[in-house]
C-alpha positions as CSV (number, residue, x, y, z in Angstrom):
1,X,98.7,170.6,81.3
2,X,101.3,168.4,79.5
3,X,103.1,170.0,76.6
4,X,102.7,168.0,73.4
5,X,105.7,168.6,71.1
6,X,105.8,167.9,67.3
7,X,108.0,164.9,68.1
8,X,105.6,163.5,70.5
9,X,102.7,163.8,68.0
10,X,104.7,162.0,65.4
11,X,105.5,159.2,67.8
12,X,101.9,158.8,68.7
13,X,101.0,158.9,65.0
14,X,103.6,156.2,64.2
15,X,102.3,154.0,67.1
16,X,98.8,154.2,65.7
17,X,100.0,153.2,62.3
18,X,102.0,150.2,63.8
19,X,98.9,149.1,65.8
20,X,96.7,149.5,62.7
21,X,99.1,147.4,60.6
22,X,99.3,144.7,63.3
23,X,95.5,144.5,63.5
24,X,95.2,144.2,59.7
25,X,97.8,141.4,59.6
26,X,96.0,139.5,62.4
27,X,92.7,139.9,60.7
28,X,94.2,138.6,57.4
29,X,95.8,135.6,59.2
30,X,92.4,134.8,60.7
31,X,90.6,135.1,57.4
32,X,93.2,132.8,55.8
33,X,92.8,130.2,58.5
34,X,89.0,130.3,58.2
35,X,89.2,130.0,54.4
36,X,91.6,127.1,54.7
37,X,89.3,125.3,57.2
38,X,86.3,125.9,55.0
39,X,88.2,124.5,52.0
40,X,89.1,121.4,53.9
41,X,85.5,120.9,55.1
42,X,84.4,121.3,51.5
43,X,86.8,118.6,50.3
44,X,89.6,120.8,49.3
45,X,92.1,119.2,51.7
46,X,94.1,116.1,51.3
47,X,92.3,113.9,53.8
48,X,92.9,113.1,57.5
49,X,96.0,111.7,59.2
50,X,99.6,112.5,59.2
51,X,99.8,113.1,55.5
52,X,96.9,115.6,55.5
53,X,97.7,119.2,54.5
54,X,100.1,118.2,51.8
55,X,100.2,119.2,48.2
56,X,101.7,117.3,45.2
57,X,104.8,118.8,43.7
58,X,105.5,117.7,40.1
59,X,109.2,116.9,39.8
60,X,109.0,115.5,36.3
61,X,106.2,115.6,33.8
62,X,105.3,112.8,31.5
63,X,106.0,113.2,27.8
64,X,102.9,111.2,26.7
65,X,100.4,113.1,28.9
66,X,99.6,110.1,31.1
67,X,98.1,110.6,34.5
68,X,100.1,107.6,35.9
69,X,102.3,108.7,38.8
70,X,105.5,107.6,40.5
71,X,105.4,109.0,44.0
72,X,108.7,109.9,45.8
73,X,108.7,109.9,49.6
74,X,111.7,111.3,51.4
75,X,113.0,109.8,54.7
76,X,115.5,112.5,55.8
77,X,117.2,112.6,59.2
78,X,116.9,110.3,62.2
79,X,113.9,108.1,62.3
80,X,111.7,108.3,65.4
81,X,108.2,107.4,66.6
82,X,105.4,109.9,66.7
83,X,102.3,108.2,68.0
84,X,100.4,111.5,68.1
85,X,101.0,112.1,64.4
86,X,101.8,115.8,64.8
87,X,105.4,116.0,63.7
88,X,107.0,116.3,60.3
89,X,110.3,114.7,59.2
90,X,111.3,111.1,59.4
91,X,108.6,110.0,61.8
92,X,106.8,106.7,61.4
93,X,103.4,108.4,61.3
94,X,104.5,110.9,58.7
95,X,106.1,108.4,56.3
96,X,103.4,105.8,56.7
97,X,100.8,108.5,56.2
98,X,102.4,109.4,52.9
99,X,102.5,105.8,51.9
100,X,98.8,105.4,52.7
101,X,98.0,108.5,50.6
102,X,100.0,107.2,47.7
103,X,98.2,103.8,47.9
104,X,94.8,105.6,48.0
105,X,95.5,107.5,44.8
106,X,94.5,105.2,41.9
107,X,97.0,106.9,39.6
108,X,100.0,105.8,41.8
109,X,101.8,103.0,39.9
110,X,105.1,102.9,41.8
111,X,106.8,104.5,44.8
112,X,110.4,105.6,45.4
113,X,111.5,105.8,49.0
114,X,114.4,108.2,49.0
115,X,116.6,107.5,52.1
116,X,119.0,110.1,53.6
117,X,119.2,108.8,57.1
118,X,121.6,107.2,59.6
119,X,118.6,105.2,61.0
120,X,116.9,105.6,64.3
121,X,114.4,104.0,66.6
122,X,113.8,100.2,66.4
123,X,110.0,100.5,66.6
124,X,109.7,103.4,64.1
125,X,112.0,101.7,61.6
126,X,110.1,98.5,61.8
127,X,106.8,100.2,61.4
128,X,107.9,102.0,58.2
129,X,109.4,98.8,56.9
130,X,106.2,96.8,57.5
131,X,104.1,99.3,55.6
132,X,106.7,99.4,52.7
133,X,106.5,95.6,52.6
134,X,102.7,95.7,52.6
135,X,102.5,98.2,49.8
136,X,104.9,96.1,47.7
137,X,103.5,92.6,48.4
138,X,99.8,93.2,49.3
139,X,98.9,96.4,47.5
140,X,101.0,95.2,44.4
141,X,102.6,98.7,44.0
142,X,106.4,98.4,43.2
143,X,108.6,100.2,45.7
144,X,112.2,101.3,44.9
145,X,114.6,102.3,47.7
146,X,116.9,105.1,46.6
147,X,119.9,105.7,48.8
148,X,121.6,109.1,49.1
149,X,124.8,110.0,51.0
150,X,123.8,107.9,54.0
151,X,121.2,105.1,54.3
152,X,122.5,103.1,57.2
153,X,121.1,100.9,59.9
154,X,117.4,101.7,60.2
155,X,117.6,103.3,56.8
156,X,118.8,100.0,55.4
157,X,116.2,98.2,57.4
158,X,113.5,100.1,55.6
159,X,115.2,99.6,52.2
160,X,115.1,95.8,52.8
161,X,111.3,96.0,52.4
162,X,111.5,97.4,48.9
163,X,111.4,95.5,45.6
164,X,114.8,96.9,44.5
165,X,117.5,99.0,46.0
166,X,119.4,101.7,44.1
167,X,122.5,103.3,45.7
168,X,125.2,105.7,44.6
169,X,128.6,104.0,44.4
170,X,129.7,106.3,47.2
171,X,126.6,105.9,49.4
172,X,127.4,104.8,53.0
173,X,125.0,102.1,53.9
174,X,124.8,98.9,55.9
175,X,125.6,99.3,59.7
176,X,123.3,96.3,60.2
177,X,123.0,96.0,63.9
178,X,121.5,97.4,67.1
179,X,122.9,99.8,69.7
180,X,121.9,101.2,73.0
181,X,124.0,103.9,74.8
182,X,123.6,104.1,78.6
183,X,125.6,107.1,80.0
184,X,127.5,106.8,83.3
185,X,127.9,109.9,85.5
186,X,129.2,108.2,88.6
187,X,132.6,109.8,88.6
188,X,131.3,113.2,87.8
189,X,128.7,112.9,90.5
190,X,131.3,111.9,93.1
191,X,133.5,115.0,92.2
192,X,130.5,117.2,92.5
193,X,129.4,115.6,95.8
194,X,126.1,114.4,94.4
195,X,124.6,111.4,96.0
196,X,121.5,109.3,95.1
197,X,119.4,107.2,97.4
198,X,117.5,104.5,95.5
199,X,114.6,102.6,97.0
200,X,113.5,99.9,94.6
201,X,111.1,96.9,94.5
202,X,113.6,94.6,92.8
203,X,117.3,94.1,92.1
204,X,117.0,95.1,88.5
205,X,114.5,98.0,88.9
206,X,117.2,100.7,88.4
207,X,119.2,98.7,85.8
208,X,121.0,101.1,83.5
209,X,121.1,103.9,86.1
210,X,123.6,106.6,85.0
211,X,124.8,107.1,88.6
212,X,126.6,103.7,89.1
213,X,128.4,101.0,87.3
214,X,126.4,98.4,85.6
215,X,126.5,94.9,87.2
216,X,127.3,91.8,85.1
217,X,123.7,90.7,85.5
218,X,122.4,94.0,84.2
219,X,124.7,94.0,81.3
220,X,123.6,90.4,80.4
221,X,120.0,91.6,80.6
222,X,120.5,94.4,78.1
223,X,122.6,92.3,75.8
224,X,119.7,89.8,75.6
225,X,117.4,92.6,74.5
226,X,119.9,93.9,71.9
227,X,120.4,90.3,70.6
228,X,116.6,89.9,70.1
229,X,116.4,93.1,68.1
230,X,119.5,92.1,66.1
231,X,118.0,88.7,65.3
232,X,114.9,90.5,63.9
233,X,117.1,92.8,61.8
234,X,119.0,89.8,60.3
235,X,115.8,88.1,59.4
236,X,114.4,91.2,57.7
237,X,117.6,91.5,55.6
238,X,117.6,87.8,54.8
239,X,114.0,87.8,53.7
240,X,114.1,91.0,51.8
241,X,117.4,90.3,50.0
242,X,116.8,86.5,49.7
243,X,120.0,85.7,51.4
244,X,120.9,83.0,53.8
245,X,120.8,84.1,57.4
246,X,124.3,82.9,58.1
247,X,125.6,85.0,55.2
248,X,123.7,88.0,56.6
249,X,125.3,87.6,60.0
250,X,128.7,87.6,58.4
251,X,127.8,91.0,56.8
252,X,126.0,92.3,59.8
253,X,128.8,93.2,62.2
254,X,127.8,96.8,62.3
255,X,130.2,98.0,59.6
256,X,129.5,100.6,56.9
257,X,129.6,99.6,53.3
258,X,130.0,101.9,50.3
259,X,127.3,101.5,47.6
260,X,129.8,99.7,45.4
261,X,130.7,97.3,48.2
262,X,127.1,96.7,49.1
263,X,126.3,95.8,45.5
264,X,129.2,93.3,45.5
265,X,127.7,91.5,48.6
266,X,124.1,91.7,47.2
267,X,122.9,94.3,49.8
268,X,121.8,96.6,46.9
269,X,120.7,95.8,43.3
270,X,121.9,98.8,41.2
271,X,124.3,101.6,41.3
272,X,122.8,104.9,40.1
273,X,120.8,107.9,41.0
274,X,117.2,109.2,40.7
275,X,117.2,108.7,37.0
276,X,117.8,105.0,37.3
277,X,115.4,104.7,40.2
278,X,112.7,106.3,38.2
279,X,113.3,104.1,35.2
280,X,113.3,101.0,37.4
281,X,110.0,102.1,39.0
282,X,108.4,102.4,35.6
283,X,109.7,99.1,34.5
284,X,108.5,97.3,37.5
285,X,105.1,99.0,37.2
286,X,105.0,98.0,33.4
287,X,104.3,101.6,32.3
288,X,106.0,103.6,29.5
289,X,106.1,106.9,31.3
290,X,104.8,108.6,34.4
291,X,104.6,111.9,36.3
292,X,107.2,111.9,39.1
293,X,105.6,113.7,42.2
294,X,106.3,114.2,45.8
295,X,104.3,115.5,48.7
296,X,105.1,118.9,50.1
297,X,103.6,120.5,53.2
298,X,101.2,123.5,52.8
299,X,102.7,126.9,53.6
300,X,100.2,129.2,55.0
301,X,99.8,132.9,55.6
302,X,100.8,132.4,59.2
303,X,104.1,130.8,58.2
304,X,104.8,133.7,55.9
305,X,104.4,136.1,58.8
306,X,106.7,133.9,60.9
307,X,103.9,132.7,63.1
308,X,105.1,129.1,62.9
309,X,102.5,126.4,63.6
310,X,102.7,124.2,66.7
311,X,103.6,121.1,64.9
312,X,106.5,122.8,63.1
313,X,107.8,124.1,66.4
314,X,107.6,120.6,67.8
315,X,109.6,119.3,64.8
316,X,112.3,121.9,65.3
317,X,112.6,121.1,69.0
318,X,112.7,117.4,68.2
319,X,115.6,117.9,65.8
320,X,117.5,120.3,68.1
321,X,117.3,118.0,71.1
322,X,117.9,114.8,69.2
323,X,115.0,113.1,70.9
324,X,115.5,110.1,68.6
325,X,118.5,109.2,70.7
326,X,116.5,108.7,73.9
327,X,117.3,105.6,76.0
328,X,116.5,102.4,74.3
329,X,117.7,100.2,71.5
330,X,118.2,101.9,68.1
331,X,118.9,100.8,64.5
332,X,121.2,103.8,64.3
333,X,124.7,104.4,62.8
334,X,126.6,106.7,65.1
335,X,129.9,107.9,63.6
C-alpha cells in the first residue's frame, strides 16, 4: 500500500484547486463568448465586415452638445492587402471597412485619415485611395489627411485622395515612386554547392529568379511594369493636388520631403497637428463643433486571459514577418 505523506496530500489538494480554477475560467470565457454572440445577434454589434467588432472612443467632446462627429481613422504601419478581411492594422479591408462604417453613420460630418506609414502594396494603397476619393467626392463627406512622423509613398498616395493635407513641419513625406526588390542568391548558392534545375514553358517563366542574374530582357520587362505603376502614381498626385503632370514628375524622383518642403511645392496644404486638422474638418463640413471619435477594437475576456484571438495572432505574424514586403511592386519608402 502506497504511503501518502502530508506533503503529497497538500500537492494533490493544490492540483485540485488549480484544476478547479482553470475549469471556472474556461466556463467564464465560454459564457462571455456566448453573451457576445447573443448581443451581436440582437443588434448589439457594429455590423458585418472588417470594421465589425469595433467601439467608438471619444477623443474630444463637443462643447455645444451636438451629435455631429468627426471620425479619425488611423493608418499605421506598412499597408498591405487582406482579401479575407481577418487582419487588423493598415490593411485595405480594415481601413475601407472603417470608412464604410463612418459613411453609414448619419452623424459623421467629416473624416480625418491619420497617416503614420512608409507606404506598402500598390493594390492596397490604391484601394484605400479610391475609397477615400469616393467618400470625399461622391458621399460628400470632407476628408482631411493628417501626416505624422512618416507618411511616405503609399501613405502620400492615400493622402492625395483627401480634400486637404495637414503635415507637421518635420514630417517625412513624398517618396513618390515605385519599387520592387528581387534578391539574388546566386553567389551564396555557388558557395554552398546548391544547384537548381529549371524546366520552363517559356524563356521568361522564371524571370526574377533569385538563383541567377537577371537578363537584360527580364530587367526591361520589370522596368515596364514599374513604369506603369509609376505613371498611375503621378496621375493620382496630379489629379489630387491639381498640379501639372510634368511638374509632378519633377517632384516624383523618389525623394523624401519634410512637411515644410512639401508645403513649398504644394504637396501639402497646411502645417500643423491634430488641432488644425480637426478645425479644418469642421470648417469643410460647415459645422461649429463636433465630437472627435475613432474606432477601437473590442477587447474580450479571452484577450484579458491571454487567449488571443486568431485574427490578432495573424496580425502579429504579419507584422513580424513583414509580409507586406513580399515580391511585387510597392509604393514603399525603404530607408
